N, C-alpha and C positions, 0 to 999 in steps of 0.2 A: 434605609440604612446604607451608608457608603463604606465600602470595604476597600482597603488598599493591599496591593501585593508587590513585594520587592524581592528580587533574586539576583545573586551573583554566582559566578560559575565555580569558584573555589573558596575554600575556607580562609584563604589568605586575603581575599578581597572583602570590602566592607559595603554594606547596604545603606550607610548613613546618608549619603547624598539623596538616594531615592526616597528614604523614609522622611527626610526633612521636606522634600518637595511635596510628598503626599500629605504630610501634616499641614503644610502651608495651604494646601488646597482644601482643607477642612476634613480630612480623613482622621477618624479617631481610632479605628480598628485596622491596624496594618499587620498583615501576615508576611513573614519573610523566611527565606531559606537559602542556604549556601550549597548549591549543587549544580551540576551540569544540566542543560536543558534536555539532554538525552536520557537523564535519569527518571525516576518515578515521580519526583516532585510531590511528595505526600501532602505538604501544606496547601499546595494549589488544589489538589484533588479534594481535600476536606473543605476548602473554601467554596469551591464550585458546588459541592453537595449542600452547603448551608444557604446558598443564595435563594431568596424568595422574591415574589412579585414586587416590583418597585425598587429593588435593591440596585445599587450601582457598584461595579467593580472598576476601580481606578488603578492604572499602572503608569509608571514613568515613561516606558517605551514598550512597544508591543514585543520586541525581541526578548524582553524580560519574562514574558509569559508564554511565548510560543517558539518552537524550534524551527518551524517551517510554515509555509502557507497552508498545507494540509492540516497541520496541528492547530493553527490559528482558527481555521474554519470549524474544526471539531469543538474547540473551546467556545467559539461564538455560538455554535449550535446549542451547547450545554447551557450557556448563559441565557439565551433566548428561550429555551425550553422552560427555564425556571421563572420566566417573566421578568428577568432582570436585564440590565444593559451594561455595556462596558465602554470605558473611555480612556484614552491615552492623554497624558499631560503634554507630550511633546510632538504628537502627530495628529493629523486631521481624522481621527477615528473616534466617533461618538455615536453609539447606536441608540442614544436617547432621542435622536431626531431623525427626520426622513433622509437627510443627506448621509448620515452615518449608515443607515440601513442600505442606502443605494451603494455606498462604498463596499459594504459586505457582499452585496449581490455581484458587484464588479469583480471582487476577489474570487468569488465562487466561479464566475465565468472564466477568469484567467486560469484557475486551477483545472477546470474542465478542458480548456484549450491545451494546457500543458499535458494533460493525460492523453488527449487525442494525438498530439505531436509525437509523444513517446511511443504510442501504439503504432502510428504510421511508420516510424523509424524501425520499430521491431519487425513489422511486416516486410518492409523493404529489405532488411537484413536477411530474413528467412527466404524471400523470393530470390535474392542474389545467390544465397547458398544453394538453393534448389537448382538454379540454372547452372551452377558450377558442378552439380552432381553430388553435393554434400548432403548427407542425410541429416535433417534438422531435428534435434531434440531426441530424447530417449537414450537408453543405454545401448551399448554395442551388443548385437545379438550373440547369445551364448553359443549358437551353432552356425557354421557356415552353410551356404546353400546346399553344398554337396552332403554335409552331415545331416542337414534337415531331411533331404531326400532319402538318405540311408535310414534315418530314424523312422520315417513314415513307412518305408519298406519293411522294416523289422516289425512294426506294429501290424502291418497287413499279413505278416507271416505268423502272427499269433503271439508275439512277445508282449508282455504287459508293459504298461507305462513305466513302472518301477524298474523293470529289467532293462529297458531301453535307456532310462535315465542313468542307471548305474554304469552301463556300457560306455556312455559318453561323459560321465562324470558331471552331470548336471542335475538339477532338481526335477522331481516328477512334474511339478507345475509347468516347467519349461516344455516338456513333451506334451502336456495337456494343451498349453497355449498354441503349440505347433499344429495340433490336430483341430483345435477350435479357436482360430484367431478371432480376437474381439473386434467388432465393428467400431470404427472411430465415432465417438460421440461429438456431435456438433451442437454448439450452443447458439441460440438466436442472437446473443449479445456479442459473440466472437466472430470476427471476419473470417470468411473462408478463403484460404490462400489461392484456390484455383481461379478466383475472380481477378486476381492480380497477375496471373500467368498468361502468356499468349496462348491462343487456341492451338491444339495439336494439329500437325500437318496430316492431311489425309492422302494416302498413297493413291496415285492415279492408276 
């Protein structure tokens, strides 16, 4: 079965040109909707759910079906999972053949490269901030260093966490975290900033 999908961004626009081109290509079942690509696109979601092995999804242009490269890859993954394929009338994308599948793999590699570049830029920004003495991320501490020391002193004198919290006008959990600071959790998938920072100087 060959399905067609047509979309325009606003209700004032018309899908007629896309539908005519899809019908000329032999499509009998054309789904259409008038909504922004950032919307939910319910017709597209229903169509993707209906796809079966051997079906072909035909579009006039890929920007009619996807809002971004990431969105396109997710749609392609859904189409392939159903055993179907997707083809554009005006662009060299046709996953019914090996060249089209290769293009999809290239798009995936480009998306991965893009994510890597964004991550490296983020790391560079964090390293630069740390070198300038800026505390990166997290909320501003509720207590100053002097207040923190005073709070711990009050706890050692026998004051309860609630009493200390009320004295400083903070929550009890703030005092609890002060006494039992959480260890930073490191993920194997996340880079450790220390590897990007210069080694500390050792006093002679």
